[in-house]
All heavy atoms as a GROMACS GRO file, in nm:
protein
  590
    1ASN      N    1   0.083  -0.117   0.000
    1ASN     CA    2   0.000   0.000   0.000
    1ASN      C    3   0.088   0.125   0.000
    1ASN      O    4   0.145   0.160   0.102
    1ASN     CB    5  -0.092   0.001   0.122
    1ASN     CG    6  -0.191  -0.113   0.122
    1ASN    OD1    7  -0.229  -0.164   0.018
    1ASN    ND2    8  -0.233  -0.154   0.238
    2GLY      N    9   0.097   0.190  -0.112
    2GLY     CA   10   0.184   0.306  -0.124
    2GLY      C   11   0.137   0.427  -0.046
    2GLY      O   12   0.218   0.508  -0.003
    3ASN      N   13   0.008   0.441  -0.024
    3ASN     CA   14  -0.042   0.559   0.047
    3ASN      C   15  -0.136   0.523   0.161
    3ASN      O   16  -0.216   0.604   0.204
    3ASN     CB   17  -0.112   0.653  -0.051
    3ASN     CG   18  -0.228   0.587  -0.121
    3ASN    OD1   19  -0.250   0.467  -0.105
    3ASN    ND2   20  -0.302   0.662  -0.198
    4SER      N   21  -0.125   0.399   0.207
    4SER     CA   22  -0.211   0.357   0.317
    4SER      C   23  -0.145   0.244   0.396
    4SER      O   24  -0.044   0.189   0.354
    4SER     CB   25  -0.347   0.310   0.264
    4SER     OG   26  -0.330   0.196   0.182
    5ILE      N   27  -0.203   0.214   0.509
    5ILE     CA   28  -0.157   0.104   0.592
    5ILE      C   29  -0.276   0.013   0.615
    5ILE      O   30  -0.383   0.059   0.658
    5ILE     CB   31  -0.102   0.154   0.727
    5ILE    CG1   32   0.025   0.236   0.703
    5ILE    CG2   33  -0.074   0.038   0.821
    5ILE    CD1   34   0.082   0.299   0.828
    6GLY      N   35  -0.261  -0.115   0.587
    6GLY     CA   36  -0.366  -0.213   0.612
    6GLY      C   37  -0.343  -0.280   0.746
    6GLY      O   38  -0.233  -0.324   0.775
    7ILE      N   39  -0.446  -0.286   0.826
    7ILE     CA   40  -0.438  -0.351   0.957
    7ILE      C   41  -0.541  -0.463   0.958
    7ILE      O   42  -0.659  -0.441   0.931
    7ILE     CB   43  -0.466  -0.252   1.072
    7ILE    CG1   44  -0.364  -0.139   1.071
    7ILE    CG2   45  -0.467  -0.326   1.206
    7ILE    CD1   46  -0.395  -0.027   1.169
    8CYS      N   47  -0.496  -0.583   0.990
    8CYS     CA   48  -0.585  -0.699   0.994
    8CYS      C   49  -0.624  -0.730   1.137
    8CYS      O   50  -0.539  -0.738   1.224
    8CYS     CB   51  -0.514  -0.820   0.932
    8CYS     SG   52  -0.610  -0.971   0.941
    9MET      N   53  -0.752  -0.747   1.159
    9MET     CA   54  -0.803  -0.792   1.289
    9MET      C   55  -0.864  -0.930   1.268
    9MET      O   56  -0.946  -0.948   1.179
    9MET     CB   57  -0.906  -0.695   1.343
    9MET     CG   58  -0.849  -0.559   1.378
    9MET     SD   59  -0.972  -0.447   1.445
    9MET     CE   60  -1.025  -0.534   1.592
   10VAL      N   61  -0.824  -1.024   1.350
   10VAL     CA   62  -0.870  -1.161   1.335
   10VAL      C   63  -1.003  -1.179   1.409
   10VAL      O   64  -1.016  -1.139   1.524
   10VAL     CB   65  -0.765  -1.260   1.390
   10VAL    CG1   66  -0.814  -1.403   1.381
   10VAL    CG2   67  -0.634  -1.244   1.312
   11GLY      N   68  -1.099  -1.236   1.340
   11GLY     CA   69  -1.230  -1.264   1.398
   11GLY      C   70  -1.339  -1.246   1.296
   11GLY      O   71  -1.319  -1.184   1.192
   12ASN      N   72  -1.454  -1.303   1.323
   12ASN     CA   73  -1.570  -1.288   1.236
   12ASN      C   74  -1.664  -1.187   1.300
   12ASN      O   75  -1.747  -1.222   1.384
   12ASN     CB   76  -1.640  -1.422   1.216
   12ASN     CG   77  -1.755  -1.412   1.117
   12ASN    OD1   78  -1.805  -1.303   1.089
   12ASN    ND2   79  -1.797  -1.524   1.064
   13PHE      N   80  -1.648  -1.061   1.262
   13PHE     CA   81  -1.725  -0.954   1.324
   13PHE      C   82  -1.860  -0.934   1.257
   13PHE      O   83  -1.930  -0.837   1.286
   13PHE     CB   84  -1.642  -0.826   1.327
   13PHE     CG   85  -1.508  -0.849   1.393
   13PHE    CD1   86  -1.391  -0.819   1.327
   13PHE    CD2   87  -1.501  -0.905   1.519
   13PHE    CE1   88  -1.269  -0.843   1.387
   13PHE    CE2   89  -1.379  -0.929   1.580
   13PHE     CZ   90  -1.262  -0.897   1.514
   14GLU      N   91  -1.895  -1.024   1.170
   14GLU     CA   92  -2.031  -1.029   1.117
   14GLU      C   93  -2.118  -1.109   1.216
   14GLU      O   94  -2.238  -1.088   1.224
   14GLU     CB   95  -2.031  -1.095   0.978
   14GLU     CG   96  -2.163  -1.091   0.906
   14GLU     CD   97  -2.212  -0.950   0.871
   14GLU    OE1   98  -2.131  -0.856   0.861
   14GLU    OE2   99  -2.333  -0.936   0.854
   15GLU      N  100  -2.054  -1.201   1.289
   15GLU     CA  101  -2.126  -1.289   1.382
   15GLU      C  102  -2.116  -1.246   1.528
   15GLU      O  103  -2.204  -1.276   1.607
   15GLU     CB  104  -2.076  -1.432   1.369
   15GLU     CG  105  -2.106  -1.494   1.234
   15GLU     CD  106  -2.058  -1.636   1.224
   15GLU    OE1  107  -2.005  -1.691   1.323
   15GLU    OE2  108  -2.073  -1.694   1.115
   16ARG      N  109  -2.005  -1.182   1.565
   16ARG     CA  110  -1.988  -1.143   1.705
   16ARG      C  111  -1.910  -1.013   1.716
   16ARG      O  112  -1.836  -0.977   1.626
   16ARG     CB  113  -1.921  -1.254   1.785
   16ARG     CG  114  -1.780  -1.286   1.743
   16ARG     CD  115  -1.723  -1.409   1.812
   16ARG     NE  116  -1.793  -1.531   1.781
   16ARG     CZ  117  -1.769  -1.607   1.674
   16ARG    NH1  118  -1.677  -1.572   1.589
   16ARG    NH2  119  -1.835  -1.718   1.654
   17LYS      N  120  -1.928  -0.946   1.828
   17LYS     CA  121  -1.858  -0.820   1.851
   17LYS      C  122  -1.711  -0.846   1.879
   17LYS      O  123  -1.675  -0.946   1.939
   17LYS     CB  124  -1.919  -0.748   1.972
   17LYS     CG  125  -2.062  -0.705   1.950
   17LYS     CD  126  -2.118  -0.638   2.073
   17LYS     CE  127  -2.263  -0.600   2.050
   17LYS     NZ  128  -2.321  -0.534   2.166
   18PRO      N  129  -1.625  -0.754   1.835
   18PRO     CA  130  -1.482  -0.770   1.866
   18PRO      C  131  -1.460  -0.750   2.017
   18PRO      O  132  -1.527  -0.667   2.079
   18PRO     CB  133  -1.414  -0.659   1.785
   18PRO     CG  134  -1.521  -0.562   1.754
   18PRO     CD  135  -1.650  -0.636   1.754
   19PRO      N  136  -1.367  -0.826   2.075
   19PRO     CA  137  -1.339  -0.809   2.217
   19PRO      C  138  -1.288  -0.668   2.248
   19PRO      O  139  -1.220  -0.605   2.167
   19PRO     CB  140  -1.229  -0.912   2.244
   19PRO     CG  141  -1.238  -1.009   2.131
   19PRO     CD  142  -1.289  -0.932   2.014
   20THR      N  143  -1.321  -0.620   2.365
   20THR     CA  144  -1.281  -0.486   2.409
   20THR      C  145  -1.129  -0.469   2.403
   20THR      O  146  -1.079  -0.366   2.359
   20THR     CB  147  -1.331  -0.460   2.552
   20THR    OG1  148  -1.474  -0.476   2.554
   20THR    CG2  149  -1.296  -0.320   2.599
   21LYS      N  150  -1.055  -0.572   2.444
   21LYS     CA  151  -0.908  -0.565   2.442
   21LYS      C  152  -0.856  -0.553   2.299
   21LYS      O  153  -0.758  -0.484   2.274
   21LYS     CB  154  -0.846  -0.686   2.510
   21LYS     CG  155  -0.861  -0.685   2.659
   21LYS     CD  156  -0.790  -0.803   2.723
   21LYS     CE  157  -0.802  -0.798   2.874
   21LYS     NZ  158  -0.728  -0.906   2.938
   22GLN      N  159  -0.921  -0.618   2.205
   22GLN     CA  160  -0.878  -0.611   2.065
   22GLN      C  161  -0.902  -0.470   2.010
   22GLN      O  162  -0.817  -0.416   1.940
   22GLN     CB  163  -0.952  -0.716   1.982
   22GLN     CG  164  -0.894  -0.734   1.844
   22GLN     CD  165  -0.963  -0.847   1.768
   22GLN    OE1  166  -1.075  -0.885   1.797
   22GLN    NE2  167  -0.893  -0.901   1.670
   23LEU      N  168  -1.014  -0.411   2.044
   23LEU     CA  169  -1.042  -0.273   2.000
   23LEU      C  170  -0.944  -0.175   2.063
   23LEU      O  171  -0.897  -0.082   1.997
   23LEU     CB  172  -1.186  -0.234   2.036
   23LEU     CG  173  -1.296  -0.304   1.957
   23LEU    CD1  174  -1.432  -0.271   2.015
   23LEU    CD2  175  -1.288  -0.267   1.810
   24ALA      N  176  -0.912  -0.197   2.190
   24ALA     CA  177  -0.815  -0.110   2.257
   24ALA      C  178  -0.678  -0.122   2.192
   24ALA      O  179  -0.608  -0.022   2.172
   24ALA     CB  180  -0.807  -0.145   2.406
   25SER      N  181  -0.639  -0.244   2.155
   25SER     CA  182  -0.510  -0.264   2.088
   25SER      C  183  -0.507  -0.196   1.952
   25SER      O  184  -0.405  -0.138   1.914
   25SER     CB  185  -0.482  -0.414   2.070
   25SER     OG  186  -0.461  -0.475   2.194
   26LEU      N  187  -0.618  -0.202   1.879
   26LEU     CA  188  -0.626  -0.134   1.750
   26LEU      C  189  -0.609   0.016   1.768
   26LEU      O  190  -0.531   0.080   1.696
   26LEU     CB  191  -0.760  -0.164   1.683
   26LEU     CG  192  -0.788  -0.087   1.554
   26LEU    CD1  193  -0.686  -0.121   1.446
   26LEU    CD2  194  -0.930  -0.114   1.506
   27GLN      N  195  -0.677   0.072   1.865
   27GLN     CA  196  -0.666   0.216   1.890
   27GLN      C  197  -0.524   0.254   1.931
   27GLN      O  198  -0.469   0.353   1.884
   27GLN     CB  199  -0.766   0.258   1.998
   27GLN     CG  200  -0.772   0.408   2.017
   27GLN     CD  201  -0.888   0.449   2.104
   27GLN    OE1  202  -0.994   0.390   2.098
   27GLN    NE2  203  -0.868   0.550   2.184
   28GLU      N  204  -0.461   0.173   2.016
   28GLU     CA  205  -0.323   0.200   2.058
   28GLU      C  206  -0.227   0.192   1.939
   28GLU      O  207  -0.135   0.274   1.928
   28GLU     CB  208  -0.280   0.099   2.164
   28GLU     CG  209  -0.345   0.122   2.298
   28GLU     CD  210  -0.313   0.013   2.398
   28GLU    OE1  211  -0.212  -0.059   2.381
   28GLU    OE2  212  -0.388  -0.001   2.496
   29LEU      N  213  -0.248   0.096   1.850
   29LEU     CA  214  -0.163   0.083   1.732
   29LEU      C  215  -0.175   0.206   1.644
   29LEU      O  216  -0.074   0.262   1.599
   29LEU     CB  217  -0.199  -0.043   1.653
   29LEU     CG  218  -0.129  -0.060   1.518
   29LEU    CD1  219   0.023  -0.066   1.535
   29LEU    CD2  220  -0.181  -0.184   1.447
   30ILE      N  221  -0.296   0.251   1.620
   30ILE     CA  222  -0.317   0.369   1.536
   30ILE      C  223  -0.253   0.492   1.600
   30ILE      O  224  -0.186   0.570   1.533
   30ILE     CB  225  -0.467   0.391   1.509
   30ILE    CG1  226  -0.523   0.276   1.423
   30ILE    CG2  227  -0.490   0.525   1.439
   30ILE    CD1  228  -0.673   0.275   1.411
   31GLN      N  229  -0.269   0.506   1.731
   31GLN     CA  230  -0.206   0.619   1.801
   31GLN      C  231  -0.054   0.613   1.790
   31GLN      O  232   0.012   0.714   1.770
   31GLN     CB  233  -0.248   0.621   1.948
   31GLN     CG  234  -0.390   0.667   1.968
   31GLN     CD  235  -0.436   0.655   2.112
   31GLN    OE1  236  -0.410   0.555   2.179
   31GLN    NE2  237  -0.506   0.758   2.160
   32HIS      N  238   0.001   0.494   1.803
   32HIS     CA  239   0.146   0.476   1.789
   32HIS      C  240   0.192   0.516   1.648
   32HIS      O  241   0.295   0.583   1.633
   32HIS     CB  242   0.184   0.330   1.818
   32HIS     CG  243   0.328   0.300   1.796
   32HIS    ND1  244   0.427   0.338   1.885
   32HIS    CD2  245   0.390   0.236   1.696
   32HIS    CE1  246   0.543   0.298   1.839
   32HIS    NE2  247   0.524   0.236   1.724
   33LEU      N  248   0.118   0.477   1.548
   33LEU     CA  249   0.153   0.513   1.410
   33LEU      C  250   0.143   0.664   1.389
   33LEU      O  251   0.224   0.723   1.317
   33LEU     CB  252   0.063   0.438   1.311
   33LEU     CG  253   0.082   0.286   1.308
   33LEU    CD1  254  -0.028   0.220   1.224
   33LEU    CD2  255   0.219   0.249   1.255
   34GLN      N  256   0.045   0.727   1.451
   34GLN     CA  257   0.032   0.873   1.441
   34GLN      C  258   0.150   0.941   1.512
   34GLN      O  259   0.211   1.032   1.456
   34GLN     CB  260  -0.099   0.920   1.505
   34GLN     CG  261  -0.221   0.892   1.422
   34GLN     CD  262  -0.348   0.934   1.493
   34GLN    OE1  263  -0.365   0.912   1.612
   34GLN    NE2  264  -0.439   0.995   1.418
   35THR      N  265   0.180   0.898   1.632
   35THR     CA  266   0.288   0.957   1.710
   35THR      C  267   0.423   0.942   1.639
   35THR      O  268   0.504   1.034   1.640
   35THR     CB  269   0.296   0.891   1.850
   35THR    OG1  270   0.170   0.908   1.915
   35THR    CG2  271   0.404   0.953   1.934
   36GLY      N  272   0.443   0.828   1.576
   36GLY     CA  273   0.568   0.803   1.505
   36GLY      C  274   0.575   0.868   1.369
   36GLY      O  275   0.675   0.857   1.299
   37GLY      N  276   0.469   0.937   1.329
   37GLY     CA  277   0.468   1.007   1.202
   37GLY      C  278   0.445   0.917   1.082
   37GLY      O  279   0.464   0.960   0.967
   38LEU      N  280   0.404   0.792   1.105
   38LEU     CA  281   0.381   0.701   0.994
   38LEU      C  282   0.246   0.722   0.928
   38LEU      O  283   0.226   0.683   0.814
   38LEU     CB  284   0.396   0.556   1.041
   38LEU     CG  285   0.538   0.521   1.086
   38LEU    CD1  286   0.540   0.382   1.149
   38LEU    CD2  287   0.636   0.528   0.970
   39ILE      N  288   0.153   0.779   1.002
   39ILE     CA  289   0.024   0.818   0.944
   39ILE      C  290  -0.011   0.957   0.994
   39ILE      O  291   0.033   0.999   1.101
   39ILE     CB  292  -0.090   0.718   0.976
   39ILE    CG1  293  -0.112   0.703   1.127
   39ILE    CG2  294  -0.065   0.584   0.911
   39ILE    CD1  295  -0.230   0.616   1.163
   40GLN      N  296  -0.092   1.026   0.919
   40GLN     CA  297  -0.130   1.163   0.952
   40GLN      C  298  -0.230   1.164   1.068
   40GLN      O  299  -0.302   1.067   1.090
   40GLN     CB  300  -0.194   1.232   0.832
   40GLN     CG  301  -0.103   1.244   0.714
   40GLN     CD  302  -0.176   1.304   0.594
   40GLN    OE1  303  -0.294   1.334   0.601
   40GLN    NE2  304  -0.104   1.322   0.487
   41HIS      N  305  -0.233   1.275   1.138
   41HIS     CA  306  -0.332   1.290   1.245
   41HIS      C  307  -0.471   1.307   1.187
   41HIS      O  308  -0.570   1.274   1.251
   41HIS     CB  309  -0.295   1.405   1.338
   41HIS     CG  310  -0.182   1.369   1.428
   41HIS    ND1  311  -0.201   1.302   1.546
   41HIS    CD2  312  -0.048   1.387   1.417
   41HIS    CE1  313  -0.084   1.281   1.604
   41HIS    NE2  314   0.010   1.332   1.528
   42LYS      N  315  -0.481   1.360   1.064
   42LYS     CA  316  -0.610   1.364   0.995
   42LYS      C  317  -0.632   1.224   0.938
   42LYS      O  318  -0.575   1.185   0.838
   42LYS     CB  319  -0.607   1.469   0.882
   42LYS     CG  320  -0.735   1.477   0.803
   42LYS     CD  321  -0.850   1.526   0.888
   42LYS     CE  322  -0.972   1.544   0.802
   42LYS     NZ  323  -1.094   1.512   0.869
   43LEU      N  324  -0.713   1.147   1.006
   43LEU     CA  325  -0.722   1.004   0.984
   43LEU      C  326  -0.845   0.968   0.902
   43LEU      O  327  -0.955   1.019   0.926
   43LEU     CB  328  -0.729   0.937   1.121
   43LEU     CG  329  -0.716   0.788   1.131
   43LEU    CD1  330  -0.583   0.742   1.075
   43LEU    CD2  331  -0.728   0.747   1.276
   44HIS      N  332  -0.827   0.879   0.808
   44HIS     CA  333  -0.938   0.821   0.731
   44HIS      C  334  -0.932   0.671   0.752
   44HIS      O  335  -0.834   0.607   0.714
   44HIS     CB  336  -0.925   0.853   0.583
   44HIS     CG  337  -0.922   1.000   0.553
   44HIS    ND1  338  -1.035   1.077   0.553
   44HIS    CD2  339  -0.820   1.084   0.526
   44HIS    CE1  340  -1.003   1.202   0.526
   44HIS    NE2  341  -0.871   1.208   0.510
   45ILE      N  342  -1.035   0.616   0.814
   45ILE     CA  343  -1.040   0.472   0.839
   45ILE      C  344  -1.149   0.413   0.752
   45ILE      O  345  -1.263   0.461   0.752
   45ILE     CB  346  -1.068   0.442   0.987
   45ILE    CG1  347  -0.954   0.494   1.074
   45ILE    CG2  348  -1.088   0.293   1.009
   45ILE    CD1  349  -0.974   0.470   1.223
   46PHE      N  350  -1.112   0.309   0.679
   46PHE     CA  351  -1.207   0.241   0.591
   46PHE      C  352  -1.208   0.092   0.623
   46PHE      O  353  -1.103   0.034   0.650
   46PHE     CB  354  -1.168   0.257   0.444
   46PHE     CG  355  -1.165   0.400   0.398
   46PHE    CD1  356  -1.046   0.468   0.390
   46PHE    CD2  357  -1.281   0.465   0.366
   46PHE    CE1  358  -1.040   0.600   0.348
   46PHE    CE2  359  -1.278   0.597   0.323
   46PHE     CZ  360  -1.158   0.665   0.315
   47GLY      N  361  -1.324   0.033   0.619
   47GLY     CA  362  -1.335  -0.112   0.629
   47GLY      C  363  -1.307  -0.173   0.493
   47GLY      O  364  -1.315  -0.107   0.389
   48HIS      N  365  -1.273  -0.299   0.492
   48HIS     CA  366  -1.239  -0.371   0.369
   48HIS      C  367  -1.346  -0.356   0.262
   48HIS      O  368  -1.317  -0.333   0.145
   48HIS     CB  369  -1.216  -0.518   0.404
   48HIS     CG  370  -1.151  -0.596   0.296
   48HIS    ND1  371  -1.173  -0.731   0.283
   48HIS    CD2  372  -1.063  -0.562   0.199
   48HIS    CE1  373  -1.102  -0.775   0.180
   48HIS    NE2  374  -1.035  -0.676   0.129
   49LYS      N  375  -1.473  -0.364   0.303
   49LYS     CA  376  -1.582  -0.357   0.205
   49LYS      C  377  -1.594  -0.219   0.140
   49LYS      O  378  -1.654  -0.205   0.035
   49LYS     CB  379  -1.715  -0.398   0.267
   49LYS     CG  380  -1.767  -0.306   0.373
   49LYS     CD  381  -1.895  -0.363   0.432
   49LYS     CE  382  -1.937  -0.288   0.555
   49LYS     NZ  383  -2.042  -0.358   0.625
   50GLN      N  384  -1.535  -0.119   0.202
   50GLN     CA  385  -1.542   0.016   0.145
   50GLN      C  386  -1.437   0.040   0.036
   50GLN      O  387  -1.449   0.134  -0.040
   50GLN     CB  388  -1.524   0.120   0.256
   50GLN     CG  389  -1.640   0.119   0.354
   50GLN     CD  390  -1.610   0.205   0.475
   50GLN    OE1  391  -1.515   0.181   0.547
   50GLN    NE2  392  -1.691   0.307   0.493
   51ILE      N  393  -1.336  -0.045   0.028
   51ILE     CA  394  -1.232  -0.024  -0.072
   51ILE      C  395  -1.217  -0.141  -0.168
   51ILE      O  396  -1.156  -0.127  -0.272
   51ILE     CB  397  -1.096   0.004  -0.006
   51ILE    CG1  398  -1.055  -0.108   0.088
   51ILE    CG2  399  -1.098   0.136   0.067
   51ILE    CD1  400  -0.916  -0.096   0.142
   52LYS      N  401  -1.274  -0.255  -0.138
   52LYS     CA  402  -1.262  -0.373  -0.223
   52LYS      C  403  -1.370  -0.369  -0.330
   52LYS      O  404  -1.485  -0.340  -0.301
   52LYS     CB  405  -1.274  -0.500  -0.138
   52LYS     CG  406  -1.241  -0.626  -0.210
   52LYS     CD  407  -1.226  -0.739  -0.109
   52LYS     CE  408  -1.210  -0.874  -0.170
   52LYS     NZ  409  -1.109  -0.891  -0.267
   53ARG      N  410  -1.332  -0.399  -0.452
   53ARG     CA  411  -1.429  -0.393  -0.562
   53ARG      C  412  -1.528  -0.509  -0.560
   53ARG      O  413  -1.639  -0.497  -0.606
   53ARG     CB  414  -1.354  -0.392  -0.696
   53ARG     CG  415  -1.274  -0.267  -0.716
   53ARG     CD  416  -1.193  -0.276  -0.842
   53ARG     NE  417  -1.092  -0.172  -0.841
   53ARG     CZ  418  -1.084  -0.077  -0.931
   53ARG    NH1  419  -1.169  -0.073  -1.030
   53ARG    NH2  420  -0.991   0.014  -0.923
   54GLU      N  421  -1.486  -0.622  -0.507
   54GLU     CA  422  -1.574  -0.739  -0.499
   54GLU      C  423  -1.666  -0.726  -0.378
   54GLU      O  424  -1.635  -0.656  -0.284
   54GLU     CB  425  -1.489  -0.865  -0.487
   54GLU     CG  426  -1.393  -0.885  -0.601
   54GLU     CD  427  -1.286  -0.989  -0.569
   54GLU    OE1  428  -1.306  -1.067  -0.476
   54GLU    OE2  429  -1.184  -0.989  -0.637
   55GLN      N  430  -1.776  -0.796  -0.381
   55GLN     CA  431  -1.871  -0.794  -0.269
   55GLN      C  432  -1.809  -0.863  -0.148
   55GLN      O  433  -1.760  -0.974  -0.158
   55GLN     CB  434  -2.001  -0.864  -0.310
   55GLN     CG  435  -2.110  -0.857  -0.208
   55GLN     CD  436  -2.166  -0.717  -0.190
   55GLN    OE1  437  -2.157  -0.634  -0.276
   55GLN    NE2  438  -2.227  -0.693  -0.076
   56THR      N  439  -1.810  -0.798  -0.034
   56THR     CA  440  -1.761  -0.856   0.090
   56THR      C  441  -1.834  -0.793   0.207
   56THR      O  442  -1.882  -0.680   0.197
   56THR     CB  443  -1.608  -0.836   0.107
   56THR    OG1  444  -1.567  -0.897   0.229
   56THR    CG2  445  -1.570  -0.690   0.107
   57LEU      N  446  -1.846  -0.865   0.316
   57LEU     CA  447  -1.907  -0.812   0.437
   57LEU      C  448  -1.802  -0.761   0.535
   57LEU      O  449  -1.834  -0.702   0.637
   57LEU     CB  450  -1.992  -0.920   0.505
   57LEU     CG  451  -2.112  -0.970   0.424
   57LEU    CD1  452  -2.180  -1.085   0.498
   57LEU    CD2  453  -2.210  -0.858   0.399
   58CYS      N  454  -1.677  -0.787   0.503
   58CYS     CA  455  -1.565  -0.752   0.589
   58CYS      C  456  -1.558  -0.600   0.610
   58CYS      O  457  -1.568  -0.526   0.513
   58CYS     CB  458  -1.436  -0.803   0.524
   58CYS     SG  459  -1.288  -0.770   0.619
   59PRO      N  460  -1.544  -0.549   0.726
   59PRO     CA  461  -1.506  -0.615   0.851
   59PRO      C  462  -1.623  -0.669   0.932
   59PRO      O  463  -1.602  -0.725   1.039
   59PRO     CB  464  -1.436  -0.505   0.928
   59PRO     CG  465  -1.506  -0.381   0.889
   59PRO     CD  466  -1.542  -0.403   0.744
   60GLY      N  467  -1.744  -0.656   0.887
   60GLY     CA  468  -1.860  -0.712   0.957
   60GLY      C  469  -1.942  -0.605   1.028
   60GLY      O  470  -1.892  -0.499   1.064
   61LYS      N  471  -2.068  -0.635   1.044
   61LYS     CA  472  -2.162  -0.537   1.101
   61LYS      C  473  -2.126  -0.494   1.243
   61LYS      O  474  -2.157  -0.383   1.283
   61LYS     CB  475  -2.305  -0.591   1.097
   61LYS     CG  476  -2.327  -0.715   1.181
   61LYS     CD  477  -2.467  -0.769   1.160
   61LYS     CE  478  -2.485  -0.901   1.235
   61LYS     NZ  479  -2.609  -0.967   1.197
   62PHE      N  480  -2.060  -0.580   1.318
   62PHE     CA  481  -2.023  -0.544   1.454
   62PHE      C  482  -1.895  -0.462   1.462
   62PHE      O  483  -1.860  -0.411   1.567
   62PHE     CB  484  -2.009  -0.668   1.542
   62PHE     CG  485  -2.141  -0.737   1.568
   62PHE    CD1  486  -2.168  -0.860   1.513
   62PHE    CD2  487  -2.238  -0.677   1.647
   62PHE    CE1  488  -2.289  -0.924   1.536
   62PHE    CE2  489  -2.359  -0.739   1.671
   62PHE     CZ  490  -2.385  -0.863   1.615
   63MET      N  491  -1.825  -0.448   1.350
   63MET     CA  492  -1.703  -0.369   1.348
   63MET      C  493  -1.725  -0.231   1.286
   63MET      O  494  -1.652  -0.138   1.317
   63MET     CB  495  -1.593  -0.445   1.272
   63MET     CG  496  -1.455  -0.392   1.289
   63MET     SD  497  -1.404  -0.393   1.461
   63MET     CE  498  -1.273  -0.276   1.454
   64ASP      N  499  -1.824  -0.217   1.201
   64ASP     CA  500  -1.848  -0.091   1.130
   64ASP      C  501  -1.860   0.028   1.226
   64ASP      O  502  -1.794   0.130   1.208
   64ASP     CB  503  -1.974  -0.101   1.044
   64ASP     CG  504  -1.958  -0.197   0.927
   64ASP    OD1  505  -1.843  -0.220   0.885
   64ASP    OD2  506  -2.060  -0.248   0.880
   65THR      N  507  -1.943   0.017   1.327
   65THR     CA  508  -1.962   0.125   1.423
   65THR      C  509  -1.834   0.152   1.501
   65THR      O  510  -1.800   0.268   1.527
   65THR     CB  511  -2.076   0.090   1.522
   65THR    OG1  512  -2.194   0.066   1.446
   65THR    CG2  513  -2.101   0.203   1.620
   66ASN      N  514  -1.763   0.046   1.536
   66ASN     CA  515  -1.638   0.064   1.610
   66ASN      C  516  -1.535   0.139   1.528
   66ASN      O  517  -1.461   0.221   1.582
   66ASN     CB  518  -1.583  -0.072   1.652
   66ASN     CG  519  -1.664  -0.135   1.764
   66ASN    OD1  520  -1.681  -0.076   1.870
   66ASN    ND2  521  -1.714  -0.254   1.740
   67LEU      N  522  -1.529   0.116   1.397
   67LEU     CA  523  -1.434   0.189   1.313
   67LEU      C  524  -1.467   0.338   1.310
   67LEU      O  525  -1.378   0.422   1.318
   67LEU     CB  526  -1.433   0.133   1.170
   67LEU     CG  527  -1.370  -0.005   1.152
   67LEU    CD1  528  -1.381  -0.048   1.006
   67LEU    CD2  529  -1.225  -0.005   1.198
   68ARG      N  530  -1.596   0.369   1.300
   68ARG     CA  531  -1.636   0.511   1.300
   68ARG      C  532  -1.601   0.576   1.434
   68ARG      O  533  -1.553   0.689   1.438
   68ARG     CB  534  -1.786   0.523   1.271
   68ARG     CG  535  -1.822   0.500   1.126
   68ARG     CD  536  -1.966   0.538   1.096
   68ARG     NE  537  -2.063   0.457   1.165
   68ARG     CZ  538  -2.109   0.339   1.120
   68ARG    NH1  539  -2.064   0.290   1.007
   68ARG    NH2  540  -2.198   0.271   1.189
   69THR      N  541  -1.623   0.505   1.543
   69THR     CA  542  -1.594   0.558   1.676
   69THR      C  543  -1.445   0.584   1.692
   69THR      O  544  -1.403   0.691   1.741
   69THR     CB  545  -1.642   0.460   1.786
   69THR    OG1  546  -1.782   0.443   1.771
   69THR    CG2  547  -1.611   0.513   1.924
   70ILE      N  548  -1.362   0.490   1.651
   70ILE     CA  549  -1.217   0.508   1.661
   70ILE      C  550  -1.171   0.624   1.574
   70ILE      O  551  -1.089   0.706   1.615
   70ILE     CB  552  -1.144   0.376   1.623
   70ILE    CG1  553  -1.168   0.272   1.731
   70ILE    CG2  554  -0.995   0.400   1.602
   70ILE    CD1  555  -1.119   0.133   1.697
   71ALA      N  556  -1.224   0.634   1.454
   71ALA     CA  557  -1.188   0.745   1.366
   71ALA      C  558  -1.224   0.879   1.428
   71ALA      O  559  -1.147   0.976   1.419
   71ALA     CB  560  -1.256   0.729   1.230
   72GLN      N  561  -1.339   0.888   1.492
   72GLN     CA  562  -1.381   1.013   1.558
   72GLN      C  563  -1.289   1.046   1.675
   72GLN      O  564  -1.252   1.163   1.695
   72GLN     CB  565  -1.526   1.003   1.605
   72GLN     CG  566  -1.625   1.004   1.492
   72GLN     CD  567  -1.768   0.977   1.538
   72GLN    OE1  568  -1.789   0.933   1.651
   72GLN    NE2  569  -1.864   1.001   1.452
   73LYS      N  570  -1.249   0.946   1.752
   73LYS     CA  571  -1.162   0.969   1.867
   73LYS      C  572  -1.024   1.016   1.825
   73LYS      O  573  -0.964   1.102   1.887
   73LYS     CB  574  -1.147   0.840   1.949
   73LYS     CG  575  -1.264   0.805   2.034
   73LYS     CD  576  -1.234   0.677   2.111
   73LYS     CE  577  -1.351   0.631   2.192
   73LYS     NZ  578  -1.323   0.504   2.262
   74LEU      N  579  -0.971   0.955   1.717
   74LEU     CA  580  -0.832   0.978   1.680
   74LEU      C  581  -0.814   1.076   1.565
   74LEU      O  582  -0.705   1.125   1.542
   74LEU     CB  583  -0.764   0.845   1.644
   74LEU     CG  584  -0.762   0.741   1.755
   74LEU    CD1  585  -0.699   0.613   1.705
   74LEU    CD2  586  -0.690   0.792   1.876
   75GLY      N  587  -0.920   1.102   1.490
   75GLY     CA  588  -0.909   1.187   1.372
   75GLY      C  589  -0.923   1.329   1.405
   75GLY      O  590  -0.891   1.423   1.352
   0.00000   0.00000   0.00000
């Protein structure tokens, strides 16, 4: 990814909510990347289904809201 960073979270978030610790780790990772200057503080977070041309449910209905929340907190 020449102009982006892909982060993979393991789990089926179409069937179950991501664990709180996993969401906290994701937020900490993004903050670390911002602090280190690897990503901009003006943050754009997209789920896989928002950028993939093929039909996919990824990252799942239980992750969609969490991505928006993290983007609002860190962006």
